[in-house]
N, CA, C and O of each residue as an XYZ file, in Angstrom:
512
protein
N     -46.700     25.518     17.700
C     -45.501     26.314     17.846
C     -44.366     25.493     18.462
O     -43.213     25.599     18.045
N     -44.710     24.671     19.460
C     -43.696     23.861     20.127
C     -43.056     22.887     19.141
O     -41.836     22.721     19.154
N     -43.847     22.242     18.291
C     -43.313     21.297     17.296
C     -42.386     22.008     16.315
O     -41.360     21.456     15.916
N     -42.741     23.219     15.930
C     -41.890     23.987     15.017
C     -40.560     24.319     15.672
O     -39.509     24.222     15.038
N     -40.603     24.712     16.941
C     -39.376     25.033     17.668
C     -38.482     23.804     17.803
O     -37.271     23.887     17.599
N     -39.081     22.665     18.147
C     -38.318     21.422     18.287
C     -37.709     21.027     16.948
O     -36.551     20.614     16.891
N     -38.469     21.150     15.886
C     -37.968     20.805     14.549
C     -36.801     21.723     14.161
O     -35.784     21.257     13.648
N     -36.954     23.022     14.407
C     -35.875     23.962     14.076
C     -34.626     23.692     14.899
O     -33.515     23.768     14.374
N     -34.788     23.376     16.185
C     -33.631     23.036     17.020
C     -32.943     21.769     16.518
O     -31.715     21.695     16.483
N     -33.735     20.778     16.131
C     -33.162     19.529     15.617
C     -32.390     19.788     14.331
O     -31.293     19.258     14.153
N     -32.940     20.589     13.439
C     -32.255     20.902     12.182
C     -30.977     21.703     12.436
O     -29.962     21.466     11.780
N     -31.013     22.635     13.368
C     -29.815     23.420     13.691
C     -28.727     22.530     14.274
O     -27.549     22.684     13.953
N     -29.129     21.594     15.137
C     -28.160     20.666     15.721
C     -27.546     19.786     14.650
O     -26.333     19.576     14.638
N     -28.369     19.270     13.752
C     -27.883     18.432     12.658
C     -26.935     19.217     11.762
O     -25.886     18.700     11.376
N     -27.280     20.435     11.431
C     -26.407     21.259     10.577
C     -25.085     21.534     11.277
O     -24.032     21.505     10.639
N     -25.122     21.801     12.574
C     -23.894     22.042     13.330
C     -23.020     20.813     13.380
O     -21.801     20.911     13.242
N     -23.629     19.645     13.578
C     -22.865     18.397     13.627
C     -22.224     18.111     12.276
O     -21.075     17.676     12.209
N     -22.966     18.356     11.200
C     -22.428     18.113      9.864
C     -21.258     19.046      9.578
O     -20.257     18.621      9.000
N     -21.371     20.311      9.974
C     -20.282     21.257      9.770
C     -19.061     20.863     10.579
O     -17.941     20.902     10.070
N     -19.264     20.481     11.840
C     -18.138     20.068     12.685
C     -17.485     18.826     12.119
O     -16.260     18.707     12.117
N     -18.306     17.893     11.636
C     -17.759     16.654     11.079
C     -16.924     16.953      9.844
O     -15.854     16.368      9.671
N     -17.386     17.845      8.987
C     -16.633     18.186      7.781
C     -15.302     18.840      8.142
O     -14.298     18.617      7.466
N     -15.287     19.649      9.209
C     -14.052     20.293      9.615
C     -13.062     19.291     10.196
O     -11.853     19.507     10.110
N     -13.553     18.188     10.793
C     -12.685     17.187     11.400
C     -12.007     16.291     10.372
O     -11.020     15.627     10.691
N     -12.508     16.261      9.171
C     -11.975     15.350      8.167
C     -10.583     15.767      7.724
O     -10.303     16.944      7.497
N      -9.735     14.783      7.611
C      -8.393     14.996      7.090
C      -8.454     14.658      5.608
O      -9.105     13.683      5.232
N      -7.797     15.436      4.758
C      -7.846     15.120      3.322
C      -7.334     13.699      3.047
O      -6.395     13.227      3.689
N      -7.955     13.048      2.104
C      -7.527     11.702      1.706
C      -6.101     11.767      1.150
O      -5.679     12.804      0.637
N      -5.371     10.672      1.253
C      -3.988     10.672      0.760
C      -3.929     10.777     -0.759
O      -4.918     10.576     -1.464
N      -2.748     11.096     -1.223
C      -2.528     11.165     -2.667
C      -1.940      9.839     -3.143
O      -1.336      9.119     -2.348
N      -2.102      9.508     -4.403
C      -1.574      8.249     -4.923
C      -0.056      8.116     -4.821
O       0.462      7.001     -4.880
N       0.670      9.224     -4.670
C       2.130      9.161     -4.599
C       2.640      8.837     -3.192
O       3.819      8.527     -3.024
N       1.777      8.904     -2.190
C       2.210      8.686     -0.815
C       2.686      7.259     -0.585
O       2.237      6.324     -1.248
N       3.609      7.110      0.372
C       4.080      5.782      0.773
C       3.853      5.541      2.264
O       4.107      4.443      2.758
N       3.379      6.554      2.980
C       3.062      6.415      4.398
C       1.681      7.004      4.640
O       1.360      8.093      4.165
N       0.867      6.262      5.390
C      -0.524      6.643      5.606
C      -0.835      6.517      7.093
O      -0.466      5.523      7.718
N      -1.505      7.504      7.662
C      -1.890      7.449      9.065
C      -3.393      7.645      9.135
O      -3.941      8.581      8.552
N      -4.055      6.743      9.861
C      -5.501      6.821     10.005
C      -5.993      5.741     10.951
O      -5.209      5.114     11.663
N      -7.286      5.537     10.948
C      -7.950      4.589     11.847
C      -8.267      3.313     11.089
O      -8.827      3.360      9.993
N      -7.914      2.179     11.662
C      -7.960      0.888     10.971
C      -9.235      0.108     11.262
O      -9.654     -0.033     12.410
N      -9.828     -0.386     10.204
C     -10.942     -1.342     10.298
C     -10.565     -2.529      9.420
O     -10.000     -2.343      8.342
N     -10.867     -3.735      9.863
C     -10.590     -4.946      9.088
C     -11.908     -5.629      8.740
O     -12.752     -5.850      9.609
N     -12.077     -5.961      7.467
C     -13.254     -6.731      7.054
C     -13.027     -7.296      5.661
O     -12.318     -6.715      4.839
N     -13.642     -8.433      5.419
C     -13.579     -9.090      4.108
C     -12.154     -9.366      3.639
O     -11.888     -9.359      2.437
N     -11.236     -9.606      4.572
C      -9.861     -9.932      4.211
C      -9.002     -8.746      3.827
O      -7.850     -8.921      3.432
N      -9.542     -7.538      3.937
C      -8.783     -6.342      3.633
C      -8.912     -5.375      4.809
O      -9.644     -5.632      5.765
N      -8.183     -4.256      4.721
C      -8.393     -3.208      5.714
C      -9.013     -2.005      5.041
O      -8.893     -1.809      3.832
N      -9.672     -1.215      5.846
C     -10.141      0.091      5.423
C      -9.472      1.091      6.355
O      -9.536      0.950      7.577
N      -8.839      2.087      5.785
C      -8.155      3.122      6.556
C      -9.000      4.386      6.486
O      -9.266      4.916      5.407
N      -9.420      4.863      7.667
C     -10.272      6.043      7.786
C      -9.466      7.211      8.306
O      -8.491      7.021      9.034
N      -9.867      8.432      7.937
C      -9.132      9.631      8.312
C      -9.709     10.290      9.550
O      -9.108     11.222     10.085
N     -10.863      9.828     10.021
C     -11.470     10.352     11.242
C     -11.860      9.175     12.127
O     -12.387      8.173     11.642
N     -11.603      9.299     13.407
C     -11.885      8.210     14.347
C     -13.366      7.839     14.346
O     -13.702      6.658     14.435
N     -14.244      8.814     14.250
C     -15.683      8.538     14.267
C     -16.099      7.672     13.082
O     -17.018      6.862     13.203
N     -15.437      7.831     11.943
C     -15.805      7.074     10.741
C     -15.544      5.581     10.884
O     -16.261      4.773     10.294
N     -14.532      5.202     11.655
C     -14.181      3.781     11.776
C     -15.291      3.000     12.475
O     -15.365      1.779     12.337
N     -16.152      3.689     13.222
C     -17.241      3.019     13.933
C     -18.510      2.913     13.087
O     -19.462      2.244     13.490
N     -18.536      3.549     11.946
C     -19.712      3.480     11.067
C     -19.631      2.209     10.223
O     -18.542      1.670     10.022
N     -20.772      1.726      9.728
C     -20.747      0.486      8.925
C     -19.782      0.553      7.749
O     -18.968     -0.357      7.589
N     -19.839      1.576      6.934
C     -18.854      1.791      5.872
C     -18.973      3.236      5.424
O     -19.790      3.574      4.567
N     -18.157      4.065      6.007
C     -18.145      5.483      5.657
C     -17.397      5.665      4.346
O     -16.552      4.847      3.981
N     -17.709      6.724      3.657
C     -17.107      6.953      2.339
C     -15.675      7.467      2.418
O     -14.933      7.374      1.440
N     -15.284      7.998      3.546
C     -13.972      8.630      3.653
C     -12.909      7.608      4.067
O     -12.344      7.698      5.157
N     -12.644      6.633      3.184
C     -11.653      5.609      3.512
C     -10.927      5.149      2.254
O     -11.335      5.433      1.128
N      -9.829      4.422      2.493
C      -9.075      3.793      1.413
C      -8.892      2.330      1.782
O      -8.496      2.019      2.905
N      -9.173      1.433      0.854
C      -9.012     -0.004      1.072
C      -7.569     -0.416      0.821
O      -6.836      0.249      0.089
N      -7.176     -1.513      1.436
C      -5.843     -2.045      1.202
C      -5.671     -3.384      1.873
O      -6.588     -3.899      2.513
N      -4.494     -3.940      1.721
C      -4.159     -5.215      2.363
C      -2.647     -5.338      2.445
O      -1.897     -4.672      1.733
N      -2.241     -6.207      3.333
C      -0.839     -6.591      3.469
C      -0.793     -8.096      3.306
O      -1.836     -8.739      3.189
N       0.395     -8.663      3.297
C       0.518    -10.109      3.259
C      -0.270    -10.696      4.425
O      -0.489    -10.027      5.434
N      -0.687    -11.929      4.285
C      -1.551    -12.569      5.293
C      -0.953    -12.513      6.691
O      -1.683    -12.264      7.651
N       0.331    -12.733      6.837
C       0.960    -12.677      8.156
C       0.842    -11.302      8.781
O       0.545    -11.184      9.970
N       1.069    -10.265      7.999
C       0.951     -8.881      8.489
C      -0.510     -8.561      8.820
O      -0.787     -7.863      9.796
N      -1.437     -9.066      8.012
C      -2.866     -8.836      8.284
C      -3.273     -9.514      9.594
O      -4.055     -8.952     10.361
N      -2.756    -10.706      9.856
C      -3.069    -11.395     11.121
C      -2.569    -10.582     12.303
O      -3.271    -10.443     13.304
N      -1.365    -10.048     12.193
C      -0.819     -9.227     13.275
C      -1.629     -7.941     13.462
O      -1.732     -7.427     14.576
N      -2.192     -7.432     12.390
C      -2.953     -6.190     12.450
C      -4.302     -6.351     13.138
O      -4.929     -5.351     13.489
N      -4.764     -7.577     13.340
C      -6.070     -7.750     13.988
C      -6.101     -7.105     15.367
O      -7.154     -6.637     15.799
N      -4.976     -7.070     16.062
C      -4.912     -6.428     17.375
C      -5.025     -4.906     17.273
O      -5.274     -4.237     18.276
N      -4.848     -4.363     16.087
C      -4.863     -2.915     15.900
C      -6.204     -2.384     15.378
O      -6.358     -1.178     15.188
N      -7.157     -3.264     15.150
C      -8.464     -2.843     14.625
C      -9.078     -1.800     15.549
O      -9.111     -1.973     16.768
N      -9.564     -0.716     14.953
C     -10.174      0.370     15.694
C      -9.191      1.389     16.236
O      -9.595      2.384     16.837
N      -7.913      1.152     16.031
C      -6.879      2.050     16.554
C      -6.281      2.918     15.442
O      -6.457      2.652     14.253
N      -5.578      3.949     15.868
C      -4.859      4.801     14.924
C      -3.555      4.088     14.552
O      -2.793      3.672     15.424
N      -3.312      3.952     13.247
C      -2.155      3.199     12.770
C      -1.351      4.004     11.751
O      -1.814      4.998     11.192
N      -0.137      3.529     11.539
C       0.752      4.043     10.484
C       0.993      2.887      9.535
O       1.452      1.821      9.946
N       0.685      3.095      8.274
C       0.863      2.060      7.256
C       1.907      2.535      6.259
O       1.841      3.656      5.755
N       2.867      1.668      5.982
C       3.875      1.950      4.963
C       3.589      1.011      3.803
O       3.402     -0.191      3.993
N       3.556      1.566      2.610
C       3.273      0.752      1.433
C       3.214      1.615      0.193
O       3.782      2.707      0.147
N       2.534      1.122     -0.790
C       2.405      1.864     -2.047
C       0.958      1.819     -2.502
O       0.173      0.979     -2.061
N       0.626      2.728     -3.380
C      -0.730      2.756     -3.911
C      -0.762      2.137     -5.302
O       0.223      2.157     -6.040
N      -1.906      1.595     -5.631
C      -2.136      1.008     -6.950
C      -3.487      1.523     -7.439
O      -4.468      1.465     -6.697
N      -3.556      2.023     -8.667
C      -4.854      2.458     -9.186
C      -5.823      1.284     -9.251
O      -5.446      0.185     -9.660
N      -7.064      1.512     -8.851
C      -8.059      0.443     -8.883
C      -8.317     -0.008    -10.316
O      -8.800     -1.120    -10.534
N      -8.008      0.824    -11.281
C      -8.198      0.450    -12.684
C      -7.331     -0.753    -13.070
O      -7.581     -1.385    -14.096
N      -6.319     -1.077    -12.261
C      -5.465     -2.237    -12.528
C      -6.013     -3.537    -11.926
O      -5.379     -4.586    -12.037
N      -7.178     -3.470    -11.297
C      -7.777     -4.669    -10.690
C      -8.124     -5.694    -11.760
O      -8.555     -5.349    -12.861
N      -7.926     -6.967    -11.412
C      -8.286     -8.071    -12.292
C      -9.364     -8.879    -11.576
O      -9.175     -9.298    -10.434
N     -10.471     -9.092    -12.234
C     -11.598     -9.835    -11.662
C     -12.069     -9.223    -10.338
O     -12.439     -9.946     -9.414
N     -12.052     -7.896    -10.253
C     -12.555     -7.204     -9.078
C     -11.683     -7.298     -7.843
O     -12.180     -7.179     -6.723
N     -10.376     -7.513     -8.034
C      -9.476     -7.582     -6.880
C      -8.045     -7.290     -7.302
O      -7.672     -7.418     -8.468
N      -7.257     -6.892     -6.304
C      -5.814     -6.712     -6.472
C      -5.157     -7.543     -5.389
O      -5.561     -7.476     -4.228
N      -4.156     -8.322     -5.748
C      -3.483     -9.186     -4.783
C      -2.328     -8.452     -4.106
O      -1.620     -7.660     -4.727
N      -2.160     -8.736     -2.822
C      -0.993     -8.279     -2.064
C      -0.529     -9.487     -1.268
O      -1.149     -9.859     -0.272
N       0.549    -10.088     -1.703
C       0.963    -11.360     -1.113
C      -0.124    -12.379     -1.398
O      -0.524    -12.568     -2.547
N      -0.599    -13.033     -0.353
C      -1.710    -13.982     -0.516
C      -3.038    -13.376     -0.099
O      -4.034    -14.089      0.017
N      -3.065    -12.064      0.130
C      -4.302    -11.370      0.501
C      -4.893    -10.686     -0.730
O      -4.177    -10.355     -1.675
N      -6.193    -10.481     -0.705
C      -6.885     -9.825     -1.802
C      -7.498     -8.512     -1.338
O      -8.070     -8.430     -0.251
N      -7.372     -7.502     -2.161
C      -8.021     -6.219     -1.909
C      -9.260     -6.176     -2.799
O      -9.161     -6.277     -4.022
N     -10.429     -6.026     -2.173
C     -11.694     -5.968     -2.917
C     -12.171     -4.535     -3.142
O     -13.091     -4.292     -3.923
N     -11.534     -3.590     -2.449
C     -11.863     -2.166     -2.556
C     -13.281     -1.862     -2.071
O     -14.078     -1.263     -2.795
N     -13.588     -2.279     -0.840
C     -14.885     -1.966     -0.248
C     -15.109     -0.464     -0.096
O     -16.253     -0.020      0.003
N     -14.027      0.327     -0.075
C     -14.153      1.788      0.015
C     -14.480      2.416     -1.341
O     -14.839      3.591     -1.412
N     -14.357      1.640     -2.404
C     -14.677      2.087     -3.766
C     -13.854      3.305     -4.183
O     -14.364      4.199     -4.859
N     -12.596      3.341     -3.785
C     -11.727      4.458     -4.126
C     -11.053      4.293     -5.473
O     -11.109      3.227     -6.086
N     -10.418      5.357     -5.925
C      -9.707      5.340     -7.205
C      -8.407      4.560     -7.108
O      -7.863      4.115     -8.120
N      -7.903      4.395     -5.871
C      -6.698      3.598     -5.671
C      -6.791      2.861     -4.353
O      -7.616      3.192     -3.502
N      -5.937      1.852     -4.186
C      -5.877      1.049     -2.965
C      -4.431      1.038     -2.468
O      -3.509      1.430     -3.183
N      -4.255      0.580     -1.227
C      -2.923      0.541     -0.628
C      -2.430     -0.899     -0.546
O      -3.100     -1.760      0.025
N      -1.259     -1.155     -1.117
C      -0.552     -2.417     -0.908
C       0.415     -2.167      0.241
O       1.447     -1.519      0.070
N       0.071     -2.684      1.404
C       0.835     -2.380      2.610
C       1.983     -3.361      2.814
O       1.855     -4.559      2.560
N       3.105     -2.822      3.278
C       4.237     -3.630      3.671
C       4.319     -3.750      5.192
O       4.820     -4.743      5.720
N       3.816     -2.714      5.895
C       3.932     -2.667      7.356
C       2.742     -1.905      7.942
O       2.352     -0.849      7.444
N       2.176     -2.469      9.011
C       1.078     -1.810      9.721
C       1.465     -1.785     11.196
O       1.672     -2.830     11.812
N       1.559     -0.569     11.758
C       1.981     -0.410     13.163
C       1.096      0.611     13.859
O       0.426      1.405     13.198
N       1.088      0.598     15.177
C       0.377      1.660     15.893
C       1.012      3.004     15.573
O       2.234      3.104     15.463
N       0.195      4.033     15.423
C       0.720      5.392     15.209
C       1.123      5.950     16.561
O       0.372      5.844     17.531
N       2.270      6.526     16.626
C       2.746      7.091     17.902
C       2.602      8.582     17.921
O       2.952      9.223     18.912
């Protein structure tokens, strides 16, 4: 009986956490947007923009959009990794990728988020 109770409590806790997590998610941006606010992760020469702070700490959560800025802007953005940022730029459909990448300046977007579009960023700043 004790094992059944513990199992049921664990399942209820997991279901509650999943429901709370789903409610915390902000809808992904639309391809027409030019300003994006989210949590920044940098890897593989690109950034991943997450809509929930908890997601940025996961190895690679599905709720993100990949992008890049020119190399100089990407270098400056290293100080912003893990923080909430505002990105100004444009979106490009991933279907326009050549050889599995889209160039932004001298940076490459590999689309580690596997989204339908990526962000070509012009500016990355802390969100206020």
